[in-house]
N, C-alpha and C positions, 0 to 999 in steps of 0.2 A: 396876679399869681402867674408865674411862668410855667412852662410845660412840665419841667421836672418836678416842681412843687405840686402841681396838679396830679402827676403820677404818684408821687409819694403819698399824697392824701388818699388817692383811690386805692393804692395798695394797703395802706393802713386800715381803711374801711373794710377790706377783705381779710384783715388779720395777717397781712404779709408786710414785708419790708423791702426797701430798695437795696438789695444785696449788691456787692461789687460786680457780680456776674450780670445781673439785670441792668446795672448802670452802664456797663460797657456795651451791652447789646443795644440799649437805648441810644447811646452816643453814636454807635455805628449807624443805626437806622436814621437818626437825625441828620447825619453827615452824608447820606447817600443821595441827597438832593432829589427825592421823588423817584429814584430808580426802583426797579422791581427785582428783588433778589430772592434766591432760594435759601433754605436753611443751610445748605452746604456752603453756599457762597458767603453767607453771613459768618459761618463758622471759620472759614479761611481768613476773613478780615479780622475777626475777634481774636483768633489764635495768635495773630501777629502782635496783638496788643497785650494779651493775657493768656499765658500758656496753662493756667490752672482752670480751664473750662472745657467741658466735654460737649460733644455734638448733641448728646441727649439733653443737656442743660440748655443748649441753644434752642432745640425744638420746643422744650417745655416753656421757655421764656417767651419765644415768639407766639406760641399758642395762648399763653396767659395774656399777652398784650393784645392779641386778637379778641379774646374774650372780654377784655376791658375796653374795647373799641379804640385802642391806641394805634393798632396796626390793622390793616386790611389784608386779607389773604385771598388770592384768586388763582385759578388754573388757566394758563394761557393756551390750553388745548392739548398739552403734552402729558397731562396727568401729574405734573409737578407743581406743588404749591409755591407761589411767589408772594412775598410780603412787601408792603409799602406802608410808610407812616402816614397817619391821618391826624395831625395835631389839632385840626379844627373840629374833629369828630363830625364830619360832614353829614348832613341829613341824607343826601343822595350820593350814591356811589358813582364815580365818573366811569367813563367807558374807555376801552382799550382798543388800539389798532395794532395788530400783531403781524409782523412781516413773516411770510412763509419761507423766505429764503435766508435771511440773516438772523431772524429771531428778535429783532428790535421791537420793543414795546413802547408805543407812544400813547400818551393820555389824551383823551378828547373830553373836555369838561362841559361843553354845552349839553344841557339836558333837554332833548327834543321829544321826550316820551311822555311828558305830563298829560297831554290830551289823550294819548293812547291808553295810559294807565287808567284814566277816568272812564273811558269807554269800556275797557275790559272789566273794571270793577263793577260798573252798572250792569253790563250784560251777563256777567258770570256770578254776580252776587258775591264777589271776592274782594276782601279788603287787602290791598297791596301794601306791603311794608317797605319794599325797596325792589330794585332790579339791578341787573348787571348785564352789560352788553359787550360782546367782543366781536370785532370785525377782523377777518383774516384776509390778507392780500399782500401787496408788495409796496415797501416804502419807496420814496422817490428815487433814492440812490440805486436800489436793486432793480427797480423798474427801468431806470435810465441805462444801467449796465446791461440789462438783458436785451435792450433794443439795439445795442452796439454789436451784439453777436450775430 
């Protein structure tokens, strides 16, 4: 079963359907290639494809997809939610490297925190479901450019 069929099934199980608006949001998110977009950015892209969709519908659709574990939402430190597609419905959330100068967000997929999670769980008596880690710094290009000045 492909991703779209899986989504249709999941929506049907919730008593919902894959509306044209949900379809176009899904297509946009699939075509972003793992980039991290705000609802406003998604709206600008969708609006160019379908002018009968509101920003409120974009927000509702993105949040529905987050609830269904199709998208992941994260805050890069500026208070604005960014969305990315998770077609594998990954068990662990990957980490993000966020450039303080240009705002570029890079994914870091190695999960090096499994041992730390186990220690925390044992010491605190806390069952950890997941974690999210963000590193703030400077990407190679910004770092290189700052050294030239």
